[in-house]
LUMDREN-958144 format. One line per field, with one value per residue (C-alpha): x, y, z; residue number from 1. Coordinates in pm, 1 decimal, decimal comma. Layout:
REM residues N
X = X; ...
Y = Y; ...
Z = Z; ...
num = NUM; ...
REM end
This chain:
REM residues 341
X = 2741,7; 2791,6; 3156,9; 3270,4; 3527,0; 3287,2; 3458,0; 3686,5; 3427,2; 3361,8; 3730,8; 3776,8; 3477,6; 3627,5; 3974,7; 3998,0; 4008,8; 3906,8; 4187,4; 4028,0; 4065,6; 4426,2; 4515,6; 4377,0; 4614,1; 4929,1; 5254,3; 5369,2; 5586,4; 5477,8; 5732,3; 5627,1; 5812,6; 5813,5; 5883,8; 6018,0; 6288,8; 6246,3; 6076,9; 5839,0; 5461,4; 5485,5; 5722,1; 5488,0; 5200,7; 5399,4; 5522,1; 5170,6; 5028,9; 5294,1; 5222,0; 4846,3; 4875,7; 5103,6; 4854,8; 4541,2; 4692,2; 4869,5; 5202,6; 5111,3; 5169,4; 5503,9; 5535,0; 5887,6; 5939,5; 6179,9; 6238,6; 6327,9; 6653,6; 6648,6; 6452,1; 6587,7; 6411,2; 6040,4; 5964,9; 6158,2; 5918,5; 5616,4; 5759,7; 5827,2; 5472,8; 5322,9; 5529,8; 5459,7; 5823,8; 5685,8; 5329,8; 5271,9; 5390,2; 5310,3; 5269,6; 5239,1; 5354,8; 5554,4; 5281,7; 5111,6; 5342,6; 5203,1; 4845,1; 4756,7; 4432,7; 4633,2; 4746,8; 4412,7; 4598,2; 4836,6; 4553,7; 4530,3; 4221,9; 4008,4; 3975,1; 3848,9; 4067,8; 4019,5; 4266,5; 4052,3; 3757,8; 3980,4; 4110,9; 3757,2; 3638,3; 3931,2; 3889,2; 3512,3; 3344,1; 3208,1; 3559,5; 3822,4; 3601,5; 3435,3; 3462,7; 3659,7; 3923,5; 3961,5; 3984,2; 4238,7; 4478,7; 4360,0; 4402,0; 4773,2; 4807,8; 4762,2; 4493,1; 4434,3; 4387,6; 4388,5; 4467,6; 4705,1; 4720,4; 5055,8; 4992,9; 4975,7; 5218,4; 5396,1; 5578,4; 5914,8; 6086,2; 6335,8; 6067,5; 5737,6; 5455,0; 5095,9; 4966,7; 5027,6; 5217,9; 5464,1; 5526,2; 5621,8; 5942,2; 6024,2; 6210,2; 6027,3; 6124,5; 5853,3; 5851,2; 5853,1; 5475,3; 5277,7; 4995,0; 5237,3; 5422,7; 5101,4; 4973,7; 5279,2; 5301,9; 4942,1; 5055,9; 5327,4; 5620,8; 5895,2; 5854,9; 6191,7; 6246,2; 6526,4; 6609,4; 6507,1; 6862,9; 6979,6; 6725,7; 6932,2; 7234,6; 7007,1; 6852,7; 7189,6; 7344,9; 7042,8; 6963,0; 6611,2; 6443,3; 6152,0; 6036,6; 5715,0; 5714,2; 5519,0; 5654,8; 5830,4; 6028,2; 6136,9; 6276,7; 6420,1; 6614,2; 6705,8; 6559,6; 6444,0; 6807,3; 6840,0; 6494,7; 6356,6; 5980,0; 5746,5; 5401,6; 5090,6; 4831,4; 4649,8; 4624,8; 4679,8; 4792,0; 5073,1; 4878,8; 5003,6; 4806,0; 4867,8; 4843,1; 4905,5; 4979,2; 4645,0; 4706,9; 4841,9; 4532,8; 4294,8; 4471,8; 4415,3; 4164,7; 3837,5; 3943,4; 4281,3; 4133,9; 3885,7; 4167,0; 4350,3; 4034,5; 3984,3; 4343,8; 4349,2; 4017,7; 4160,4; 4471,5; 4276,5; 4242,8; 4573,2; 4787,7; 4595,4; 4688,6; 5048,3; 5101,5; 4955,8; 5179,1; 5486,0; 5432,1; 5369,5; 5691,0; 5889,9; 5753,2; 5862,8; 6212,5; 6220,0; 6110,2; 6333,9; 6642,5; 6602,6; 6474,6; 6238,0; 5915,6; 5582,0; 5305,3; 4947,6; 4738,3; 4395,2; 4083,1; 4089,0; 4456,1; 4389,0; 4095,6; 4323,6; 4536,7; 4230,8; 4088,2; 4412,8; 4432,7; 4091,0; 4197,3; 4447,2; 4151,0; 4075,2; 4436,7; 4396,9; 4084,8; 4255,8; 4551,5; 4365,8; 4030,9; 3674,3; 3756,9; 3973,4; 3697,0; 3444,3; 3682,4; 3737,8; 3363,8; 3292,5; 3555,6; 3424,6; 3071,1; 3181,5; 3355,9; 3045,9; 2823,1; 3043,7; 3037,0; 2656,5; 2616,6
Y = 10105,3; 10087,6; 10078,7; 9934,1; 9699,4; 9410,6; 9364,7; 9116,1; 8942,1; 8661,3; 8586,8; 8580,0; 8352,3; 8109,6; 8107,5; 7732,8; 7502,4; 7141,2; 6887,5; 6691,7; 6995,4; 7056,3; 6692,7; 6714,1; 6999,5; 6890,8; 7024,5; 7325,8; 7635,2; 7978,5; 8249,0; 8604,4; 8903,2; 9229,5; 9581,5; 9681,0; 9577,8; 9406,8; 9606,5; 9756,0; 9743,9; 9492,5; 9269,7; 9274,8; 9175,9; 8897,9; 8757,9; 8746,0; 8597,9; 8325,1; 8254,8; 8227,1; 8008,9; 7772,4; 7758,7; 7713,0; 7435,5; 7249,3; 7331,6; 7215,8; 7562,0; 7735,9; 8098,7; 8222,8; 8601,6; 8780,4; 9139,8; 9405,5; 9339,0; 8960,7; 8917,7; 9220,9; 9552,5; 9630,9; 9540,8; 9216,5; 9127,3; 9200,5; 8997,4; 8706,6; 8688,4; 8732,8; 8443,2; 8221,2; 8212,3; 8331,8; 8291,0; 8616,6; 8977,3; 9334,2; 9601,6; 9977,9; 10289,8; 10124,2; 9863,5; 10106,2; 9987,6; 9636,4; 9710,6; 10057,1; 10074,9; 10062,1; 10416,8; 10514,9; 10515,7; 10782,7; 11036,7; 11294,9; 11365,9; 11068,6; 10911,8; 11031,6; 11188,6; 10883,6; 10600,7; 10322,5; 10423,7; 10417,4; 10072,4; 9938,9; 10096,4; 9962,6; 9609,0; 9602,2; 9360,4; 9664,2; 9770,1; 9496,0; 9219,1; 9427,4; 9281,3; 9579,6; 9570,7; 9193,6; 9188,3; 9469,4; 9230,3; 8899,8; 9026,6; 9061,4; 8708,7; 8837,4; 8806,3; 9082,4; 8948,1; 9258,0; 9629,3; 9763,2; 10138,4; 10205,3; 10556,1; 10910,6; 11028,1; 11326,4; 11614,4; 11732,7; 12048,7; 12316,6; 12583,5; 12612,3; 12490,4; 12578,4; 12700,8; 12623,3; 12953,4; 12813,3; 12519,6; 12747,6; 12623,5; 12371,2; 12075,7; 11784,5; 11425,3; 11208,8; 10860,3; 10837,9; 10859,4; 11091,7; 11139,9; 11245,3; 11480,0; 11647,6; 11672,2; 11853,1; 12070,5; 12173,5; 12263,0; 12483,9; 12261,3; 12125,5; 11743,9; 11575,1; 11202,8; 11045,7; 10688,6; 10603,4; 10527,3; 10870,0; 11082,5; 11146,6; 11272,5; 11464,6; 11649,2; 11698,5; 11845,1; 12058,5; 11873,4; 11837,6; 12046,6; 11829,3; 11470,1; 11265,9; 10951,7; 10783,2; 10870,3; 10536,9; 10584,7; 10936,6; 10783,8; 10457,5; 10639,2; 10937,5; 11185,1; 11403,2; 11477,6; 11698,2; 11865,1; 12150,8; 12094,6; 11794,3; 11876,5; 11665,5; 11745,7; 11409,8; 11422,3; 11050,3; 10733,9; 10505,3; 10201,4; 9853,2; 9565,0; 9212,1; 8990,6; 8638,7; 8472,9; 8412,5; 8050,6; 7967,2; 8116,5; 7942,2; 7611,8; 7625,5; 7383,9; 7532,2; 7466,6; 7636,4; 7931,7; 7980,5; 7979,8; 8246,0; 8460,1; 8417,9; 8511,9; 8819,3; 8936,6; 8899,8; 9093,1; 9403,8; 9538,3; 9389,0; 9566,6; 9892,1; 9897,3; 9797,2; 10073,4; 10337,8; 10232,1; 10204,7; 10549,0; 10705,9; 10552,1; 10663,9; 11018,6; 11026,5; 10919,0; 11195,1; 11470,5; 11344,9; 11341,5; 11656,2; 12013,0; 11947,2; 12147,2; 11966,9; 12141,7; 12012,6; 12181,0; 12313,3; 12210,4; 12536,4; 12489,3; 12132,8; 12248,2; 12476,3; 12174,4; 11955,3; 12195,7; 12201,3; 11820,5; 11762,3; 11782,5; 11501,2; 11265,0; 11326,8; 11242,9; 10911,4; 10826,0; 10922,8; 10699,6; 10396,8; 10394,6; 10302,0; 10041,1; 10289,7; 10548,4; 10304,3; 10219,9; 10588,2; 10656,9; 10358,2; 10459,9; 10816,2; 10681,0; 10468,4; 10767,2; 10980,7; 10710,9; 10712,2; 11093,0; 11085,8; 10806,6
Z = -3224,9; -2851,4; -2747,6; -2417,4; -2273,9; -2328,3; -2666,2; -2492,8; -2277,3; -2521,1; -2547,5; -2172,4; -2130,8; -2380,4; -2231,3; -2171,0; -2471,2; -2415,9; -2407,9; -2692,7; -2918,6; -2812,8; -2870,2; -3223,5; -3317,2; -3494,8; -3349,8; -3551,5; -3533,8; -3652,4; -3734,9; -3643,6; -3793,7; -3595,7; -3718,8; -3377,9; -3134,3; -2796,2; -2517,9; -2777,0; -2813,2; -3095,9; -2898,8; -2598,2; -2826,1; -2989,5; -2658,4; -2512,8; -2833,7; -2822,9; -2456,2; -2507,3; -2817,9; -2624,4; -2335,0; -2547,9; -2757,9; -2476,1; -2636,9; -2987,7; -3136,1; -3086,0; -3197,1; -3267,0; -3258,2; -3490,2; -3372,7; -3627,3; -3809,8; -3785,4; -4108,9; -4291,9; -4343,7; -4329,6; -4690,0; -4641,5; -4360,0; -4578,7; -4866,6; -4630,7; -4497,4; -4845,4; -4977,5; -4677,2; -4564,7; -4229,8; -4108,2; -3916,8; -3919,6; -3824,7; -4091,1; -4038,3; -4224,3; -4502,3; -4557,9; -4796,7; -5073,0; -5030,3; -4921,5; -5057,4; -4858,2; -4534,5; -4611,6; -4461,9; -4129,8; -4259,7; -4273,0; -3995,1; -3783,3; -3889,7; -3541,6; -3202,8; -2935,7; -2710,8; -2763,7; -2618,6; -2834,9; -3142,5; -3052,2; -3022,4; -3346,7; -3546,8; -3407,2; -3442,6; -3682,6; -3864,9; -3964,2; -3914,8; -4051,6; -4321,7; -4670,0; -4799,5; -4525,4; -4541,4; -4920,0; -4930,8; -4754,9; -4897,2; -5253,2; -5162,9; -5014,0; -4657,4; -4392,0; -4130,2; -3777,0; -3554,5; -3555,7; -3290,0; -3222,2; -3051,3; -2920,5; -3052,6; -3314,6; -3159,2; -3327,0; -3203,7; -3325,0; -3231,1; -3249,2; -3063,3; -3286,1; -3206,8; -3543,6; -3910,4; -3931,5; -3676,2; -3909,9; -4199,4; -4360,3; -4086,0; -4238,5; -4076,6; -4139,3; -4291,7; -4436,9; -4816,6; -4831,1; -5058,9; -4808,6; -4536,3; -4769,8; -4882,4; -4525,3; -4396,0; -4705,1; -4628,3; -4276,2; -4424,9; -4332,7; -4557,4; -4544,6; -4584,6; -4643,7; -4442,0; -4339,3; -3983,2; -3877,8; -3997,8; -3809,1; -3495,2; -3685,4; -3922,5; -3628,4; -3461,7; -3777,5; -3864,0; -4186,5; -4049,6; -3780,4; -3673,8; -3641,4; -3613,5; -3398,1; -3117,9; -2773,5; -2725,7; -3048,2; -2949,2; -2630,1; -2769,3; -3040,5; -2816,6; -3066,3; -2778,0; -2690,6; -2999,5; -2994,4; -2784,9; -2805,3; -2804,6; -2940,6; -2878,3; -3146,2; -3119,2; -3498,4; -3556,7; -3384,8; -3492,1; -3613,8; -3698,6; -3847,1; -3719,9; -4025,9; -4144,7; -4474,2; -4650,7; -4752,9; -4407,4; -4244,0; -4483,6; -4414,0; -4037,7; -3888,7; -3768,1; -3407,7; -3447,0; -3634,9; -3351,5; -3095,5; -3296,5; -3301,2; -2927,2; -2852,1; -3077,1; -2927,5; -2577,6; -2674,6; -2782,9; -2428,8; -2311,9; -2569,6; -2530,4; -2162,9; -2241,9; -2496,4; -2267,6; -1979,9; -2203,1; -2356,5; -2015,8; -1881,7; -2184,4; -2158,4; -1793,5; -1900,2; -2160,7; -1922,1; -1638,8; -1859,1; -2067,1; -2070,6; -2358,4; -2333,2; -2370,1; -2565,6; -2580,8; -2846,4; -2755,4; -2948,4; -3143,8; -3230,0; -3343,8; -3558,8; -3762,0; -3859,1; -3909,2; -4166,4; -4363,7; -4362,9; -4521,6; -4891,7; -4834,7; -4795,8; -5163,2; -5246,4; -5062,9; -5263,1; -5590,4; -5503,8; -5373,8; -5551,0; -5461,7; -5197,2; -5011,4; -5036,8; -4887,8; -4602,4; -4525,3; -4530,8; -4307,4; -4053,7; -4042,4; -3994,9; -3698,9; -3542,3; -3593,0; -3441,5; -3132,4; -3107,1; -3119,6; -2863,1
num = 1; 2; 3; 4; 5; 6; 7; 8; 9; 10; 11; 12; 13; 14; 15; 16; 17; 18; 19; 20; 21; 22; 23; 24; 25; 26; 27; 28; 29; 30; 31; 32; 33; 34; 35; 36; 37; 38; 39; 40; 41; 42; 43; 44; 45; 46; 47; 48; 49; 50; 51; 52; 53; 54; 55; 56; 57; 58; 59; 60; 61; 62; 63; 64; 65; 66; 67; 68; 69; 70; 71; 72; 73; 74; 75; 76; 77; 78; 79; 80; 81; 82; 83; 84; 85; 86; 87; 88; 89; 90; 91; 92; 93; 94; 95; 96; 97; 98; 99; 100; 101; 102; 103; 104; 105; 106; 107; 108; 109; 110; 111; 112; 113; 114; 115; 116; 117; 118; 119; 120; 121; 122; 123; 124; 125; 126; 127; 128; 129; 130; 131; 132; 133; 134; 135; 136; 137; 138; 139; 140; 141; 142; 143; 144; 145; 146; 147; 148; 149; 150; 151; 152; 153; 154; 155; 156; 157; 158; 159; 160; 161; 162; 163; 164; 165; 166; 167; 168; 169; 170; 171; 172; 173; 174; 175; 176; 177; 178; 179; 180; 181; 182; 183; 184; 185; 186; 187; 188; 189; 190; 191; 192; 193; 194; 195; 196; 197; 198; 199; 200; 201; 202; 203; 204; 205; 206; 207; 208; 209; 210; 211; 212; 213; 214; 215; 216; 217; 218; 219; 220; 221; 222; 223; 224; 225; 226; 227; 228; 229; 230; 231; 232; 233; 234; 235; 236; 237; 238; 239; 240; 241; 242; 243; 244; 245; 246; 247; 248; 249; 250; 251; 252; 253; 254; 255; 256; 257; 258; 259; 260; 261; 262; 263; 264; 265; 266; 267; 268; 269; 270; 271; 272; 273; 274; 275; 276; 277; 278; 279; 280; 281; 282; 283; 284; 285; 286; 287; 288; 289; 290; 291; 292; 293; 294; 295; 296; 297; 298; 299; 300; 301; 302; 303; 304; 305; 306; 307; 308; 309; 310; 311; 312; 313; 314; 315; 316; 317; 318; 319; 320; 321; 322; 323; 324; 325; 326; 327; 328; 329; 330; 331; 332; 333; 334; 335; 336; 337; 338; 339; 340; 341
REM end
């Protein structure tokens, strides 16, 4: 598979929708639940999606954004989109409780080291529109529309970490996720579950010694203020899936469904550029306002962690079953095809 920025060319070429189509679309409002607050990657995506849907339908479609907290917690958002109470939502780490196959994105070292390549692979027809990926959502009353990598997950700690030995005994906060727990146990750390809103005080009081977040989250929540090191291992990206209610999606007219596809295709490159800029800006804020030391692991250092992470792939397959195994194999094949091209 050849990967290049031409993935969005078709969408750009189809930017203008004929007035006859727009006039045929009934006025409607779509509610869009976000896992993140304003000024986040997800909010930027939602705002641009709303703007483009308004433009392409001559104002017939209004998209209302609900940043995190307005619709309850994360599982409340997932329940709302499953039930049809809202039409659209993002789902990421906690989505595994609703769509087990989405825990694929919790695995370490399954993608390339290039963010744009990963974005293209994940949004390719070969993966996003594969029967297994589509059905894993549709079987749960959802429909996946796009995959949005939001930047590298980055470790922070109060000790310098370059090898698994350095991780020995470090109490690192993880979500309540078996794959994450087993991964960090394999690295020698002590994975500790803690609510997101308690992380800062947990780090400050020494209840936990490390944290795993994308750069923008480290900055937004000021976690960096109570950590000494920020470690880039490029082991995995923070990945969210843009999804809709299945019955809502199936009930769209052909014309409106095509507009949605055009807009989400156009947003692939847009949101990639946004997340890179946002994370770069947030990293500058972190380094300008603290003495935190930045560590970037070498290829050899990364390989030591990669090797230890491999058995967790078997855990994923045991948890999720044959469909999850096929999705993992397909993703690894696409990554290998890129590496060989």
